[in-house]
C-alpha positions as CSV (number, residue, x, y, z in Angstrom):
1,M,117.3,50.8,123.9
2,L,115.0,52.9,121.7
3,D,115.7,56.6,121.3
4,R,113.3,58.8,123.4
5,A,112.1,60.5,120.2
6,V,111.2,57.1,118.7
7,V,109.3,56.1,121.9
8,D,107.5,59.4,122.1
9,A,106.4,59.2,118.5
10,L,104.4,56.1,119.3
11,F,102.1,58.0,121.6
12,P,99.8,61.1,121.2
13,S,101.8,64.3,121.3
14,D,99.7,65.8,124.0
15,L,100.0,62.9,126.3
16,P,100.7,64.2,129.9
17,E,103.8,63.3,131.9
18,P,103.5,61.2,135.1
19,S,103.8,64.4,137.2
20,F,100.5,65.6,135.8
21,W,98.7,62.5,137.0
22,E,100.5,62.6,140.4
23,E,99.1,66.1,140.9
24,Q,95.7,65.2,139.6
25,Y,95.5,62.4,142.1
26,P,97.4,63.5,145.2
27,P,97.8,61.3,148.3
28,R,94.6,61.2,150.4
29,Q,94.4,63.2,153.6
30,L,93.2,60.4,155.9
31,P,93.8,59.5,159.5
32,E,96.7,57.2,160.4
33,G,95.9,53.6,159.8
34,A,93.0,54.4,157.4
35,K,92.5,51.7,154.8
36,V,91.7,52.5,151.2
37,T,90.3,49.4,149.6
38,R,88.9,48.5,146.2
39,L,86.8,45.9,144.5
40,G,87.5,45.4,140.8
41,P,84.6,43.4,139.3
42,S,84.9,42.5,135.6
43,P,81.8,42.9,133.4
44,T,82.7,39.7,131.6
45,G,80.0,38.1,133.7
46,F,77.6,38.7,136.6
47,L,78.8,39.1,140.2
48,H,79.8,36.0,142.0
49,I,78.8,35.7,145.7
50,G,82.6,35.7,146.3
51,G,82.7,39.3,144.9
52,L,80.0,40.3,147.4
53,Y,82.0,38.6,150.1
54,V,85.1,40.5,149.3
55,G,83.2,43.8,148.8
56,M,81.7,43.4,152.2
57,I,85.1,43.0,153.8
58,D,86.4,46.0,151.8
59,R,83.5,48.1,152.9
60,D,83.9,47.2,156.5
61,L,87.7,47.7,156.8
62,A,87.5,51.0,155.1
63,S,84.6,52.3,157.2
64,H,86.0,51.2,160.5
65,S,89.4,52.7,159.8
66,G,88.2,56.1,158.4
67,G,89.3,55.2,154.9
68,A,87.5,54.8,151.6
69,Y,86.0,51.9,149.7
70,I,86.2,52.1,145.9
71,V,84.5,50.0,143.2
72,R,86.6,50.1,140.0
73,V,85.1,48.3,137.0
74,E,87.9,46.4,135.3
75,D,86.6,46.4,131.7
76,T,89.8,46.2,129.7
77,D,88.6,42.9,128.1
78,Q,85.9,44.5,126.1
79,A,85.4,41.7,123.6
80,R,84.0,39.5,126.4
81,E,81.9,42.2,128.2
82,V,78.4,41.1,129.1
83,E,75.6,43.6,128.5
84,G,73.9,44.6,131.8
85,A,76.7,43.3,134.0
86,V,77.6,46.7,135.4
87,D,74.0,47.4,136.2
88,Q,73.8,44.1,138.0
89,F,76.9,45.0,140.1
90,N,75.2,48.3,141.2
91,R,71.9,46.5,142.0
92,A,73.7,43.9,144.1
93,F,75.8,46.5,146.0
94,K,72.6,48.5,146.8
95,Y,70.5,45.5,147.8
96,F,73.1,44.3,150.2
97,G,74.0,47.7,151.6
98,I,77.7,47.7,150.6
99,E,77.6,50.7,148.2
100,P,81.1,52.2,147.6
101,D,82.3,55.6,148.7
102,E,83.7,56.1,145.2
103,A,82.4,54.6,141.9
104,D,81.3,55.8,138.5
105,S,80.7,59.6,138.8
106,V,81.2,59.8,142.6
107,G,84.7,60.5,143.9
108,A,87.8,62.6,143.0
109,Y,90.0,59.7,141.8
110,G,88.1,58.5,138.8
111,P,87.2,57.6,136.1
112,Y,86.3,54.4,137.8
113,H,86.0,52.3,134.6
114,Q,89.4,51.2,133.3
115,S,88.3,51.6,129.7
116,Q,88.0,55.4,130.4
117,R,91.6,55.7,131.7
118,E,93.5,55.0,128.4
119,Q,95.5,58.2,128.6
120,I,96.7,57.5,132.1
121,Y,98.0,54.0,131.2
122,L,99.7,55.3,128.0
123,T,101.6,57.8,130.1
124,Y,103.1,55.1,132.3
125,V,103.7,52.7,129.5
126,R,105.7,55.4,127.7
127,E,107.6,56.0,130.8
128,L,108.7,52.4,131.1
129,L,109.7,52.4,127.4
130,R,111.8,55.5,127.9
131,Q,113.6,53.9,130.8
132,D,114.1,50.6,128.8
133,K,112.0,48.8,131.5
134,A,109.6,47.7,128.7
135,Y,110.0,47.0,125.0
136,L,108.1,46.5,121.8
137,C,107.3,42.9,120.8
138,F,106.3,42.1,117.2
139,A,106.0,38.3,117.8
140,T,103.1,36.8,115.8
141,K,100.5,34.4,117.1
142,E,102.2,31.6,115.1
143,E,105.6,32.4,116.6
144,L,104.2,32.5,120.2
145,A,102.4,29.1,119.6
146,D,105.6,27.6,118.3
147,I,107.5,28.8,121.4
148,T,104.9,27.2,123.6
149,A,105.0,24.0,121.7
150,R,108.8,23.7,121.9
151,Q,108.8,24.5,125.6
152,Q,106.2,21.8,126.2
153,A,108.1,19.3,124.1
154,T,111.3,19.8,126.2
155,K,109.3,20.0,129.4
156,L,110.3,23.5,130.1
157,P,108.0,26.1,131.9
158,T,106.0,27.9,129.3
159,G,106.2,31.6,128.9
160,Y,107.9,34.5,127.2
161,Y,111.3,34.7,129.0
162,G,115.0,34.3,128.6
163,R,116.0,33.0,125.2
164,W,112.3,32.5,124.3
165,A,111.7,36.3,124.6
166,I,112.6,36.8,120.9
167,W,112.1,40.6,120.8
168,R,113.7,41.4,124.2
169,D,117.2,42.1,122.9
170,K,116.5,43.3,119.4
171,T,118.4,46.3,118.3
172,A,116.9,49.7,117.8
173,A,117.4,49.3,114.1
174,E,115.5,46.0,114.0
175,V,112.6,47.5,116.0
176,Q,112.5,50.6,113.7
177,E,112.4,48.3,110.6
178,A,109.4,46.5,112.1
179,L,107.7,49.8,112.8
180,D,108.4,51.1,109.3
181,A,106.8,48.0,107.9
182,G,103.7,48.8,109.9
183,R,103.7,45.5,111.9
184,P,101.4,45.5,114.9
185,Y,103.1,45.1,118.3
186,V,102.4,44.8,122.0
187,V,104.4,46.3,124.8
188,R,106.1,43.9,127.2
189,F,107.5,44.5,130.6
190,R,111.2,43.8,130.9
191,S,111.1,41.5,133.9
192,P,114.2,41.7,136.2
193,G,113.4,38.2,137.4
194,K,115.7,35.2,136.7
195,A,115.0,31.5,136.8
196,G,115.4,30.0,140.3
197,E,114.9,33.3,142.1
198,R,112.4,33.6,145.0
199,T,110.3,36.6,146.2
200,S,109.2,37.1,149.7
201,F,106.3,39.3,150.9
202,V,103.9,39.6,153.8
203,D,100.3,38.8,153.3
204,A,97.9,40.6,155.6
205,I,96.0,37.3,156.3
206,R,98.7,34.6,155.8
207,G,101.7,36.4,157.1
208,P,105.2,35.9,155.4
209,L,105.0,34.1,152.1
210,E,107.6,33.1,149.6
211,H,107.0,32.5,145.9
212,E,109.0,31.9,142.7
213,A,110.0,35.2,141.2
214,N,108.4,36.3,138.0
215,R,110.7,35.8,135.0
216,N,108.1,36.4,132.3
217,D,108.1,39.5,130.2
218,V,104.4,40.0,130.6
219,V,102.3,42.1,128.1
220,I,101.4,45.4,129.7
221,L,99.8,47.1,126.6
222,K,97.7,45.2,124.1
223,A,98.2,45.2,120.3
224,S,98.8,48.5,118.6
225,D,96.2,47.8,115.9
226,Q,93.4,47.9,118.6
227,S,91.4,50.9,119.7
228,P,91.2,52.0,122.4
229,R,94.8,51.0,123.4
230,L,94.1,49.3,126.7
231,P,96.5,47.7,129.1
232,T,96.4,44.2,130.6
233,Y,95.0,43.6,134.1
234,H,98.5,43.3,135.7
235,F,99.6,46.8,134.5
236,A,96.3,48.6,134.9
237,H,95.8,47.5,138.5
238,A,99.3,48.7,139.5
239,V,98.7,52.1,138.0
240,D,95.2,52.4,139.3
241,D,95.9,51.3,142.8
242,H,98.8,53.8,143.0
243,L,96.9,56.8,141.6
244,M,93.7,56.0,143.5
245,R,95.9,55.7,146.6
246,V,94.7,52.2,147.5
247,N,96.8,50.7,150.3
248,L,95.1,47.4,150.9
249,V,94.0,44.9,148.2
250,I,91.8,42.0,149.3
251,R,91.4,39.3,146.7
252,G,91.1,35.6,146.2
253,E,94.0,33.2,147.0
254,E,94.3,32.3,143.3
255,W,96.1,35.7,142.8
256,I,99.0,34.8,145.2
257,S,101.0,33.5,142.2
258,S,100.7,37.0,140.6
259,V,102.1,38.9,143.5
260,P,105.8,38.6,142.2
261,T,104.7,40.2,138.9
262,H,102.7,42.9,140.6
263,L,105.5,43.8,143.0
264,Q,108.0,44.0,140.0
265,L,105.6,46.4,138.3
266,F,105.2,48.6,141.4
267,D,109.0,48.8,141.8
268,A,109.6,49.5,138.1
269,L,107.1,52.3,138.1
270,G,108.5,53.8,141.3
271,F,105.3,53.3,143.2
272,E,105.0,52.4,146.9
273,R,103.8,48.8,147.2
274,V,100.3,48.1,148.3
275,Q,99.5,45.5,151.0
276,Y,97.8,42.3,149.8
277,A,95.4,40.1,151.7
278,H,94.5,36.8,150.0
279,I,91.3,35.2,151.2
280,A,90.3,31.6,151.0
281,P,87.5,30.8,148.4
282,L,84.0,30.0,149.3
283,M,83.4,26.3,149.1
284,K,80.6,23.8,148.6
285,Q,80.2,20.3,150.2
286,Q,79.6,17.7,147.5
287,G,79.3,14.2,148.9
288,G,82.4,13.5,150.9
289,S,84.5,16.3,149.4
290,R,84.6,20.0,149.2
291,R,85.1,22.2,146.0
292,K,85.0,25.8,145.1
293,L,81.6,27.3,144.6
294,S,81.1,27.5,140.9
295,K,79.0,29.9,138.8
296,R,78.7,27.2,136.1
297,K,77.5,24.5,138.5
298,D,75.9,26.2,141.4
299,P,73.0,28.7,141.2
300,E,73.9,30.1,144.6
301,A,77.3,31.1,143.3
302,S,75.6,34.1,141.7
303,V,74.6,37.1,143.7
304,E,71.4,37.4,141.6
305,F,70.2,34.1,143.1
306,F,69.9,35.7,146.5
307,I,68.3,38.9,145.2
308,E,65.7,37.1,143.0
309,A,64.8,34.7,145.9
310,G,64.5,37.8,148.2
311,F,66.8,36.8,151.0
312,P,66.8,39.6,153.5
313,A,70.1,41.5,153.0
314,E,70.8,41.6,156.7
315,A,70.6,37.9,157.1
316,V,73.0,37.3,154.1
317,Q,75.4,39.9,155.5
318,Y,75.3,38.3,159.0
319,Y,75.9,34.9,157.5
320,L,78.8,36.0,155.3
321,R,80.4,37.9,158.2
322,G,80.3,34.7,160.2
323,L,82.2,33.0,157.4
324,V,84.8,35.7,157.5
325,N,85.3,35.7,161.2
326,A,83.8,32.8,163.1
327,R,83.5,35.0,166.2
328,L,80.8,37.1,164.6
329,A,78.6,34.1,164.0
330,D,78.2,33.7,167.8
331,L,76.9,37.3,168.2
332,P,73.3,38.5,167.9
333,L,72.7,39.8,164.4
334,A,72.6,43.5,165.1
335,E,75.8,43.3,167.1
336,A,77.6,41.2,164.5
337,L,76.7,43.7,161.7
338,A,78.2,46.5,163.8
339,S,81.3,44.7,164.9
340,P,84.5,45.3,162.9
341,I,85.9,42.5,160.7
342,S,89.4,41.4,161.5
343,L,91.8,40.2,158.9
344,A,93.8,38.6,161.6
345,E,90.9,36.3,162.3
346,C,90.4,35.2,158.7
347,G,91.1,31.5,158.1
348,V,93.1,30.1,155.3
349,A,90.7,27.2,154.7
350,G,87.8,28.0,152.4
351,P,84.5,28.3,154.4
352,L,81.5,26.2,153.3
353,V,78.4,28.0,152.0
354,D,75.4,26.2,153.6
355,L,72.0,27.4,152.2
356,V,70.1,25.5,154.9
357,K,72.0,27.4,157.6
358,L,71.4,30.7,155.8
359,E,67.7,30.0,155.5
360,D,67.5,29.3,159.3
361,I,69.2,32.6,160.0
362,A,66.9,34.4,157.6
363,A,63.8,32.8,159.2
364,D,65.0,33.9,162.6
365,Y,65.6,37.4,161.3
366,V,62.2,37.8,159.6
367,A,60.5,36.6,162.8
368,T,61.9,39.7,164.6
369,L,60.2,42.1,162.0
370,S,56.8,43.6,162.4
371,G,54.1,42.8,159.9
372,E,54.4,46.4,158.5
373,E,58.1,45.9,158.0
374,I,57.6,42.6,156.3
375,I,55.0,43.9,153.9
376,D,57.1,46.9,153.0
377,R,60.1,44.7,152.4
378,I,58.2,42.2,150.3
379,S,56.5,44.9,148.3
380,A,59.9,46.5,147.5
381,W,61.3,43.1,146.3
382,A,58.1,42.2,144.5
383,A,58.1,45.4,142.5
384,T,60.8,43.7,140.4
385,Y,60.1,40.0,140.8
386,D,56.4,39.6,141.4
387,P,54.4,42.7,140.3
388,E,51.0,40.9,140.9
389,L,51.9,40.5,144.5
390,V,52.5,44.3,144.9
391,T,49.0,45.0,143.7
392,V,47.5,42.4,146.1
393,L,49.4,43.7,149.1
394,S,48.5,47.3,148.3
395,A,44.8,46.5,147.9
396,E,44.6,44.1,150.8
397,R,47.1,45.4,153.3
398,D,44.9,44.8,156.3
399,A,44.3,41.2,155.2
400,A,48.1,40.8,154.8
401,L,48.8,42.2,158.3
402,A,46.1,39.8,159.7
403,A,47.6,36.9,157.9
404,L,51.1,37.7,159.2
405,Q,49.8,37.8,162.8
406,V,48.6,34.1,162.6
407,E,50.9,32.2,165.0
408,R,53.3,35.2,165.2
409,G,53.8,38.1,167.6
410,P,55.3,38.6,171.1
411,E,52.6,36.5,172.8
412,V,53.3,33.4,170.8
413,A,55.9,31.1,172.5
414,N,57.1,29.5,169.2
415,P,56.2,31.9,166.4
416,R,56.0,30.6,162.8
417,K,59.2,30.8,160.9
418,D,58.1,29.7,157.5
419,L,59.0,33.0,155.9
420,R,62.8,32.8,155.2
421,K,62.9,34.9,152.0
422,W,60.4,37.2,150.3
423,S,59.7,34.7,147.5
424,D,58.3,32.3,150.2
425,F,55.4,34.7,150.8
426,R,53.1,33.3,148.1
427,A,53.5,29.7,149.3
428,A,53.3,30.5,153.0
429,Y,50.6,33.2,153.0
430,G,49.1,33.4,149.5
431,F,46.1,31.3,150.5
432,F,44.9,34.1,152.8
433,F,44.1,36.2,149.7
434,P,41.1,35.3,147.6
435,S,42.7,36.8,144.5
436,L,45.7,34.5,144.8
437,F,43.9,31.4,146.0
438,T,42.8,28.7,143.6
439,L,39.6,26.9,144.9
440,V,39.9,23.2,145.5
441,S,37.0,21.7,143.7
442,D,38.4,18.4,142.3
443,R,37.4,15.8,144.8
444,T,40.0,13.4,143.3
445,D,42.8,15.8,144.2
446,E,45.6,13.8,145.9
447,R,45.9,16.4,148.6
448,L,42.5,15.1,149.9
449,G,44.0,11.7,150.8
450,G,42.2,9.5,148.4
451,L,38.9,9.5,150.2
452,P,35.7,8.6,148.2
453,P,34.6,11.8,146.3
454,E,31.0,11.4,147.5
455,L,32.2,11.3,151.1
456,I,34.3,14.4,150.6
457,S,31.3,16.2,149.0
458,A,28.9,15.2,151.7
459,F,31.3,16.1,154.5
460,A,32.1,19.5,153.0
461,A,28.4,20.3,152.4
462,D,27.4,19.4,155.9
463,F,30.3,21.6,157.3
464,A,29.1,24.6,155.2
465,D,25.5,24.1,156.0
466,G,26.0,24.1,159.8
467,Y,29.1,26.4,160.0
468,A,29.5,28.7,163.0
469,D,32.3,31.3,163.1
470,L,33.1,30.5,166.8
471,E,35.7,32.5,168.7
472,D,36.8,29.6,170.9
473,G,39.2,27.3,169.1
474,Q,38.1,24.1,170.9
475,E,34.4,24.8,170.2
476,W,35.2,25.7,166.6
477,F,37.0,22.4,166.1
478,G,34.1,20.6,167.7
479,Q,32.2,21.2,164.4
480,I,34.7,19.0,162.6
481,R,34.8,16.4,165.4
482,E,31.0,16.1,165.3
483,L,30.8,15.8,161.5
484,A,33.6,13.2,161.5
485,G,31.6,11.0,163.8
486,K,28.5,11.4,161.6
487,H,30.4,10.4,158.5
488,G,32.0,7.4,160.0
489,F,35.5,8.6,160.7
490,A,37.4,7.1,163.7
491,P,37.6,9.5,166.7
492,N,41.4,9.3,166.7
493,P,44.3,7.9,164.6
494,K,44.9,5.1,167.1
495,E,41.4,3.7,166.7
496,F,41.7,3.9,162.9
497,K,45.1,2.1,163.0
498,K,43.6,-0.7,165.1
499,N,40.7,-1.3,162.6
500,P,41.4,0.5,159.3
501,D,38.7,-1.4,157.4
502,A,36.0,-0.1,159.7
503,Y,36.6,3.6,158.9
504,P,37.4,5.8,155.9
505,G,39.9,7.5,158.1
506,S,40.3,9.2,161.5
507,I,39.5,12.7,162.7
508,K,42.9,13.7,161.3
509,E,41.8,12.9,157.7
510,A,38.5,14.6,158.3
511,A,40.2,17.8,159.5
512,Q,42.5,17.5,156.5
513,L,39.6,18.0,154.1
514,I,38.8,21.4,155.7
515,R,42.5,22.3,155.8
516,V,43.0,21.6,152.1
517,S,39.8,23.4,151.1
518,L,40.8,26.5,153.1
519,T,44.6,26.6,152.4
520,G,45.2,24.4,149.4
521,S,47.9,22.6,151.5
522,T,48.1,19.6,153.8
523,R,50.2,21.7,156.2
524,S,49.1,25.1,157.5
525,P,49.1,27.3,160.6
526,D,46.4,26.6,163.2
527,L,43.2,25.9,161.3
528,H,40.9,27.9,163.6
529,A,43.2,30.9,163.3
530,V,43.2,30.6,159.5
531,A,39.4,30.4,159.4
532,R,38.9,33.4,161.7
533,T,41.4,35.4,159.6
534,L,39.6,34.5,156.3
535,G,36.2,35.3,157.7
536,K,33.0,33.3,157.5
537,D,32.0,34.3,154.0
538,E,35.4,33.2,152.5
539,V,35.4,30.0,154.5
540,L,32.0,29.1,153.1
541,R,33.0,30.0,149.6
542,R,36.0,27.7,149.7
543,V,34.3,24.7,151.5
544,R,31.3,24.9,149.2
545,A,33.6,24.7,146.2
546,L,34.8,21.4,147.6
547,A,31.2,20.3,148.2
548,G,30.5,21.0,144.6
């Protein structure tokens, strides 16, 4: 065991004692049963949809119990930090309405970036060294690689434990000699675990679990020749969860194997253990099998995918809540968003992320919004992702409202549901705006069905020359029907099918010419409603472009 004076000399002379931090971060005054939860995103990459999923559960459980939800940025791996990642975290939390109670500069238990908590960690590392619950390790990379190679050669579990922990039992004199030589070192936790031992604990989702005890002397403080001196994740999370007074940690099931290590650290530090809840990962169906949703393979694994596409936040939240608790998927959206999430109802099989299902939910949700709400929401999204659209919607707001009323509204039995996310607006409604619409003037365009160009030109010219902006839909369509007969089209698809050589097409193909000229698409809302919304002058401008 190192002399206390030797240990203390390794740290700043003004480093506070643990009692200082305990007073600085006292137990929270919260109602009985209140949950203090935290999300710990790492800025080594952008936020995975699974992070949003966990954050949503954290936020819900804290809110409904009268507790607090914390976002703590776990940035101790500064070499791999991605620029802009923290900004993306904040943008995602704001977009989806799961902003934390405490984060960055808000809250009395910060700082909320681990890289800013160096002094706190050093206090507790020093305390473990004073108590001989940790030790200095001067093993080189080469020595560690040799240990791993020999363990693998003899088919032993790899790690730094037992006789392989070459600095665990060095004498104080040997340690002092290494210090005097200026050799860099890490601090390792002196694990009390032994080979073959088991650890039991109760998971808030999975109930009683048993796992092999940790026997590894894990690193708790990184190399002494680095600045700042930062801890490893294992140690930092134990200190932070204690001082931030977190009492429920929700995280992915891949962390279950780390629980024995974490419980050892809590015990060694004299901290009350937190409760863990390990959720099943989000999955994707691929062929006949399921696999974890992967950031590397799946665009939808990134939260940014949903923000850039403009999925309504409420629809995504509703969908994710249904994956957490199946009961919530059967409730109306507003009720499901207000109902508490229950950990007891979480499954242990990973739920499938189904974008088709999400888009259906989003379409149903958008259909409940007024035109004004939709334009406001699209404009807010487009300010970042489609600035041109913001200008158009601002200058032509009345036209946008009129476009959104086509086949929508309380009087329509089956309203249009072609707007699932805000990025759909251009494709679904862009043709209503002259500034966004590209005139169809190429009579060989495949959208026109391969009809002879001279026939297309003559039909469009006749339509424009005799066009009447009629209020009655049947009368309005009569103009197309009459011209179809004049230009040799069959009166219906059945007649055309019976004798295809006798006609260039049927009334369907004739109407398609007008549809494509007005909307640029072979599929559109009711053609009469489109024409009335565009107005006579715009109808004529578009049809005459096709006539040439």
